[in-house]
C-alpha positions as CSV (number, residue, x, y, z in Angstrom):
1,M,2.9,6.0,-6.3
2,V,0.8,8.2,-4.0
3,H,-2.1,7.5,-6.3
4,A,-2.5,4.2,-4.5
5,A,-3.4,6.2,-1.3
6,G,-6.3,7.8,-3.2
7,E,-7.5,4.4,-4.4
8,S,-7.4,2.9,-0.9
9,A,-9.0,6.0,0.7
10,R,-12.1,5.0,-1.2
11,L,-12.3,1.8,0.8
12,A,-12.8,3.8,4.1
13,P,-16.4,4.7,4.9
14,L,-15.3,8.1,6.3
15,L,-11.8,9.5,6.6
16,P,-11.3,11.3,9.9
17,P,-9.6,14.7,10.0
18,G,-5.8,14.4,10.2
19,T,-5.6,11.3,8.0
20,H,-2.2,11.2,6.4
21,A,-0.7,9.3,3.4
22,V,2.5,7.4,4.1
23,V,4.6,6.1,1.3
24,L,6.7,3.0,1.9
25,A,9.3,1.5,-0.4
26,A,9.1,-2.0,-1.8
27,S,10.7,-3.8,-4.7
28,G,8.5,-5.6,-7.3
29,D,8.9,-9.0,-5.7
30,R,8.3,-7.7,-2.2
31,L,5.3,-5.7,-3.5
32,R,3.7,-8.9,-4.9
33,A,4.4,-10.7,-1.7
34,L,2.8,-7.9,0.3
35,E,-0.3,-8.1,-1.8
36,V,-0.7,-11.8,-0.9
37,E,0.1,-11.0,2.8
38,L,-2.5,-8.2,3.0
39,A,-5.2,-10.5,1.4
40,A,-4.3,-13.3,3.9
41,A,-4.5,-10.9,6.8
42,G,-7.9,-9.5,5.6
43,I,-6.5,-6.0,5.3
44,P,-8.5,-4.0,2.8
45,H,-6.2,-2.6,0.1
46,A,-6.2,-1.4,-3.5
47,A,-3.6,-2.8,-5.9
48,V,-2.7,-0.4,-8.7
49,R,-1.6,-2.1,-11.9
50,E,-0.2,-0.7,-15.1
51,P,-2.9,-0.6,-17.8
52,D,-0.7,0.1,-20.8
53,P,1.8,-1.9,-22.8
54,P,4.4,-3.2,-22.4
55,Y,3.8,-3.7,-18.7
56,C,0.1,-4.5,-18.9
57,G,-1.0,-5.8,-15.5
58,A,2.3,-5.1,-13.7
59,L,1.8,-4.3,-10.0
60,L,3.0,-0.7,-9.4
61,A,1.7,0.2,-6.0
62,I,-0.6,-0.9,-3.2
63,G,-2.8,1.4,-1.1
64,V,-4.0,0.2,2.3
65,Q,-7.3,1.3,3.7
66,P,-6.6,4.0,6.4
67,A,-6.4,2.4,9.8
68,P,-4.6,3.0,13.1
69,R,-0.9,2.3,12.9
70,A,-1.1,-0.5,15.5
71,A,-3.5,-2.4,13.2
72,L,-1.0,-2.3,10.3
73,R,2.3,-2.4,12.0
74,R,2.6,-6.2,11.9
75,T,2.2,-6.3,8.1
76,L,3.8,-3.0,7.1
77,G,6.4,-2.5,9.9
78,K,9.2,-4.1,7.9
79,Y,9.0,-1.5,5.1
80,R,10.8,1.8,5.4
81,L,9.6,5.2,4.3
82,L,10.3,6.0,0.6
83,G,13.6,7.8,0.4
84,E,14.7,6.7,3.9
85,E,18.0,4.9,3.9
86,A,18.3,1.4,5.4
87,P,20.0,1.2,8.8
């Protein structure tokens, strides 16, 4: 799902050196809710959807425009890193 980072990087006018991709985990329902939350918060993002059958249009990943962590923490802070176990 890191391809969403590439899609969202295009939203940034210029990526500063040291920009990193961070992959967070979310189930399908939480991913759809996150898309709504990002839009409501005005956070630029790129939703990646499956183009092929049988899942045409299914939301697979969301990339968020690179921004300082503090600006994204309120919306993304509840998601854990992909592969990280829940506490």
